[in-house]
N, C-alpha and C positions, 0 to 999 in steps of 0.2 A: 481548449485546444490552442495550440500555437502553430499557425500554418497547418501543415499536414500532421503534426505531432500531437499526440494526446499527452498533455503535461502531467495529469494526475488522475487517479481513480482509486477504487478500493484496493485492488491488487497491488498497486504501487505503494500505497500508504502501508499496507501490511508488510511489504518488502522493506520499507524504510524502518518500520518497527523491529523487524527481524535483524536488520543490519545493526541497529542500535544495541540490541541484546547480544548479538553474536560477535560483533566487531570484525565481520568478514562477509564479503559478498557471497563467497562459495558456501559458507556455513548457512547463511540466510537463505540461499537458493535451495539447499537441501531441506531446511526447515519448511519452506513454502512449497516443496515438491516441484521446483522449477529447474531447468537446466542452468548451468552457470552462464552460458551464452545469453539465454533469455533474461536472466536477472541482470547481467551486465548491461544489456541493451536497454532495459527498463531504467536503470540508474543513469545511463548515458543520456537517454531522452529527457529525464527529469532535469539533469544538470544543464542540458542545452536550453530547456524551456524557461527556467527561472533565472532571475538576475544574478543570483549567487548559486554556487553548487550546493546541493543538498547532502552529497556524500563525497568524501575525499579519501584518497588512498593514504595509508600510512606505511612508510618503509620500515621494515622490521629487521631485527638482528637475527639472533639464533633461531627464534621461533617463526621467522618469516614476517611478512607484512600483514596488512589487513585493511579494513575500511572503517571509517567512523562518520557519524552524522555531524554536520555543521550546525551552528546555531540556527541557520535558516531551515535546515532539515527538521530539527526539533520543532520549530515554530510551525512549519507546514503540517506536521502530524497533529499538533494541538488544534490548529485552525480547522483541519479537515474533520477531526473527531467531534469538535463543537458543532460544525455544520451538520454532520450526520445525526447528532443528538437532536438538534433543532428540527430537522426534517422528520425524524421519527416521531417527535412530540406533536408536530403539526399535522401529521397524517394518522394519528392514533385512531380517531373515530372511523375514518374510511377503512383502515386496516381491520378493525373489528367487524365492520359491515361485510368486507370481503371474506373474512374468516367464516362468518355465518353462512355464506353462500357455497363454501367448499363442500364437496362430497365427503362423507365419512368413510366411504369404502375406498380401498386401495385402488389407485389408478383412475379414480373419478367415474368409473362405469356404474351401471345400474344392475 
């Protein structure tokens, strides 16, 4: 967190990856089933929270503009995915124990 803003989380990293693939905030928003406004606000928050912007606008010619990840944006994705993998590996035993405690009936009822 940076002040009242949440700098990063799984949804924001997913959005960054979509922007990297699509080259557009609006296309990435559609891919992630977000409104354009929500996606733009998420990008704006991330750009405010980090020392360097993670996403920049590109002015376009005939086809219009778009957006692209900066080197910092690419690095943030890599770091976050590495952290996720380490957390998953570190909690594998507990995850298996929890799985054994889950009900096999739908809804968890008896």
